[in-house]
ZAKOL-510651 format. One record per residue (C-alpha): x negated, y negated, z; residue in one letter. Coordinates in steps of 0.1 Angstrom, whole numbers, plus 5000, padded with zeros to 4 digits. Each point is the difference from the previous one (the first is absolute). Layout:
N
XYZa...
END
This chain:
258
696717498114m501649995034a498149905030a499050285024p502050055032i497549915027v501050225029n498050205025a499250274975e498749754975y497849845026m498550355009k499050044963e498649655000i497850085030n498950334985k499149824968a498149745019r497950285016r499450154965d499049674986l497749935029r498250334993s499749944963i498849655002i497550085027s498550304983s499949864965k499149645009n502749884978c501449725021a499249724975p501950154971i502950105022m500349645012l499849884964r502850244990l502249865027a499249644990w500650064963h503350185005d501249715021a498349724982g502350004970t502949855019y501849704985d501949815027a502249834975q501250304979s499750245030k498150254978t496950205005g498550045034g499350305023p502350254983n497750274988g500249914963s496350004997i500150384999r501349984965n497550014971e501549694985e498849805031e496950185012y498449954966t500249635003h496649854999g500149875036a500850355012n497050174984s498750285022g503150025022l500950344986k497550145025i502049865029a503350114984l498850364997e498850005037l503449875011c501750274979e498650275022g501649835030v503249954982k500250374992a499850085037k502649745009h502449974970p502649815020k497849705003i500449754971t496949914979y500649645010a499750085037d497150234994l497949754981y500549735026q499350245028l496850094983a498949635000g500849975037v498050315009v497149894978a499749695021v500450195032e497450274994v497349754990t500349815033g502549744989g503149875018p503150215007d502749904975i503750055009s501550244975f503750004992q501150294977p503150004978g498849874966r501850154970k498250124969d500449854965s499150114965n500349654987v496549874993c499249634999p498349854970r496349995000e498349685013g501749965034r496850085020l497149775005p497449984972d496549965014a498949834968k502449715005k499649715024d501249965036f503249814989q501050324982h499650195033l502249745017r502650034973d500250385004v500449985038f502549724998y502050204975r500250285026m501249755026g496750005019l498049705013s496549875001d499750155034k500850344985d497549954972i497349945025v500950285024a500550264973l496849904982s498250115031g501150364992g497149994974h497950105030t500850354988l498750144967g497949884971r500549884965a499650274973h498949884965p502150274982e503149875018r499649625003s496849914981g498449905033f497550215021d499050025036g501449995035p501649705015w498450065034t497050205014q502350265015e502850074974p501650275021l500449795032k502949775005f498849685017d499749634993n496750024982s501549894967y500849675016f497149975025f497849794978n502949784989l501749895032w501950275018w497950125029q502950105023d500750364991e503050035024d501749714983a499350154966f501350345010f503249845013r500649794969d499050284976y502550245017a502749754997e499449924963s499550374991h503350095015k501649714982k498550124967l501150365006s503649905006e500649764971l503550054988g500650265027f502749945025n500150285026p503350055017n500649995037a500250385004s496750054982a498449745023a501450185031k498650334987a496549874998c497750065029s497649734990d501649675007s496949795007t500649634998v497149844982l498649695014a499649704977q496349904997g498949645004a498949854967f500549635004g497949794975v497850304993a502550124973i499149714977a496350065005a500450374995a501949964967v497349774987v497350245011a501850304985l500449804968s496349954998y499250355010f502450134974y498349814973e496650135011i501250364999r501449944966k496649934986k498450315016m500050264972k
END
């Protein structure tokens, strides 16, 4: 499918859809599953083959019935109402916008959003998303395949501040933090990351990176966007190594909690 023409009219529809998403997510407290939808549509990207990624293919039954996507039909149906009102917007843009808004309305950082993703009906094979029953090296393998780094693993893992595990979906049960509808640094607080500002900066950078895997917006699209915030790079230093070790340990502990 062709990429949308990102002009002033398309940007107006994006802004209207953003307002609709904000209303839905706030009223239905569905930020966690909307963020999960955005992650799972983008997280299938393979940097070597240039396949998968944030292209809206998760809307197809072939993909949303993958084991890792259990429960996401709820988010897809909520987004369908917004799509009906704004049919010019691609599903690929809509799902990533939903993830950005989910972080925003729960008190998280502002994430620069660049529209223009094209939809695809080509679904990646099952197994490209992280499997919580496997070890931390598996998580690294998945992120490296996307072209992401240890820094991105650490930052994006902090997004688990939203939501909880559902036994019927993952086999695990319970919230990750005490306030699962508030985006903050509490997921990391007891591990090492006590600087919420630094976490917000790095999370926003890594989220944007994930949402644009395989997506190369053209110059005219960039010019049409009103949001051109330059995200600051957070200071990690030697903390990355410690964080990866801590996350590995934490990951193993969570695996055993059934």
